[in-house]
N, C-alpha and C positions, 0 to 999 in steps of 0.2 A: 564831780563823777557823774558820768553818764548811767541812769538808773536802767540801761538796757541790760546791765549785769544780772540784775533780779529776773528780768524776763528770759534771758538766754538760759542763765546757768540753774535757775529753779524750776524750769518749767517740768522737768521730769518728776519731782517732787510734788508739783501742785496739780497735776492732772485728774488724780483720784477723787477729790471731793468738790465739786463745783458748789454746791449750794453752801458747805462750810466755808469758802473761799469768798463767795459773796457776803456771807454774814460776817467774815473776817474783816474785809475792806470797809463794809458799811460800819461796822463797830469803830474801827479806826477812824473813819470819817467823822463819827459822832463826836469825836473830841474837838473837832473844827468846826462842824456844822449842827448848831444846837437844835435844828429842826429835827435831827435824825434821832431815833430811840437807839439807846444803848441796847444791842442784842446779844444774846449767848449764842457762842458758836456751837450749834448742837448739829448741823447738817439736816435740819427738818426745816422744810419751807412753811413755817406755820404763819400765824396771824400777825405775828410782830415783824417777821421777815417782810412779808407781804406790805405792811403798813410803811415800813422803812423804804422798800422800793418804790411804792407809790409817792411819798414824800420826796424821795430823790428825784423821780421823774417830774414832779411840779415844779420843784426849784430850778430843775436843769432845763425846763421848757420842752419836755418831751411830751409824747401823748400819755396820760395817766392810766395804764391798763393794769398795772402789777405784774406784767408779763415782762421776765426779762429777755428780751430780744437783743439782738447785736448791737443797736444803737444804746440801748440802757446799759449793756454790758461795758461798753466802749466808754461810755461817760462816768460810769462808778470807777472804772479801772482806771482812766486818765486823772481823775480827781485825786484817786488814792495814791497813784505813781507822784503825783504833783506833791501831795502831802509828805510822802516818803523821802522824796529827793530833799526836801527841806530839812527833814529830821532824822535821815537815815544814819548819819555818821556821829550823831552826838553821843551816842553810847561807846564808841570805840575805844578800846583800852589805849591809853597814853604811854605805851613803854617805847614807842619809837620816838626819837628825839623831835624837838619842836619845828614848827614850818621852816622851810627853807634847807633844812638838812638834806642830803642825798648821799647815797652809796653807789658809786658809778661801778660799772664792770670792771674788774680786775682790783678794785679797793677792798680793803678788809676793815670791818668796824665789829667790835664783839658782840654788839646788839643785833647785827644781822643775824645771829644764831636763832633767836625767837623765830623770826619770820621764815627761816630756812626750815627749822622743825615743823612750823605750821603747813608749809608747802608739802612736806613729806608726809604728814597725816592726810590731807586733802588728796594727794596723788592716789590714793586707794580708791576715791570715788569720781575722779576727773581724768578723763583721756587728756594727754596733752600737758599734764603736769609730771616732770621726770623726778623720781627721788635723787637728793643729792646729799653729799656730807655736808651737815650743818656744822660748818667751821668759822664761820664769820666771813668768810672770802666770798665775794661775789663773783664768782668764777662763771665759765661758759653755761654751765646747767643751772646754775642759780639764777643768772641773767635770763637764760631762756624761760624760766618759769614766772619771773618777773614780766617778762614781755607777753606771755600766756594771758596772764591776769591784766595786763595793760588793755591788750587787745580786747577783751571779753569786757572790760569795764568802760570802752570807749575812751581812754586815756592814751596819750602819745607812748608809743612803744619804744622807750629808750633803753629798757634793761637795767635802769637806775631806780633803786629803792627809794621812794621819796614819801612825804606824808600822804599824799593822795592815793598811791598805791598801797601803802600801809592799810589806810583806812578801808580800802575795797578787800584786801586780805582780811582785816580784822572781821568785817562784815560777814563774808564768805564763810570763815571759819566759826563765828557764831552761829551761823544757820546751820551748818551741815555737821559741826562737831560738838559744839555745846548744844545745839538745837534747842535755842531759847524761843519757847513759843510766843513770846511777845513780838519777835522779828521774822516768824515764818509765816509769809502769804501762803496760804493753802492752794491758789489758783490764779494765774494771769492770761491762759492762753485761750480762753474761749467764753461761753456763756452757760448759764445753769438753767 
């Protein structure tokens, strides 16, 4: 899956707190990069955040200034996105059948009721998702919602519910409905 889904769909939720976003990304990166201190995401650009930025700049070959300019922000964001793309769907709920299973447009499968219900809930937050009957039939409205998500996630726009599409839907639902703070990046669209 293309992680552009995170950049496009989450941007409106992430623009409010750039320092918290920076801290969040650096905190997540500290799990992979031992040279980074584990930060508390408090929205305050204090000594620990400054230290983390400077350590990251040194390791990334950037001028060590402690200032989060565009180049520094981009390097941190790119490292974070790369890490997230490796781990982002490890937590996806596995109620959709195994790899290779597909529900094509016009087909009915009882387990499609769950993704249809998730789409209906997400329709309140996203323009382009159309509420439809959660009946297990991948009809035109359901397939249209699937194509909307596939387009946003950088997947082939088949209208067919498959494992990759389910993973993207689960992740989106977790962020916007469940609001699990372990997976909510606070900002990816600029610098702090």
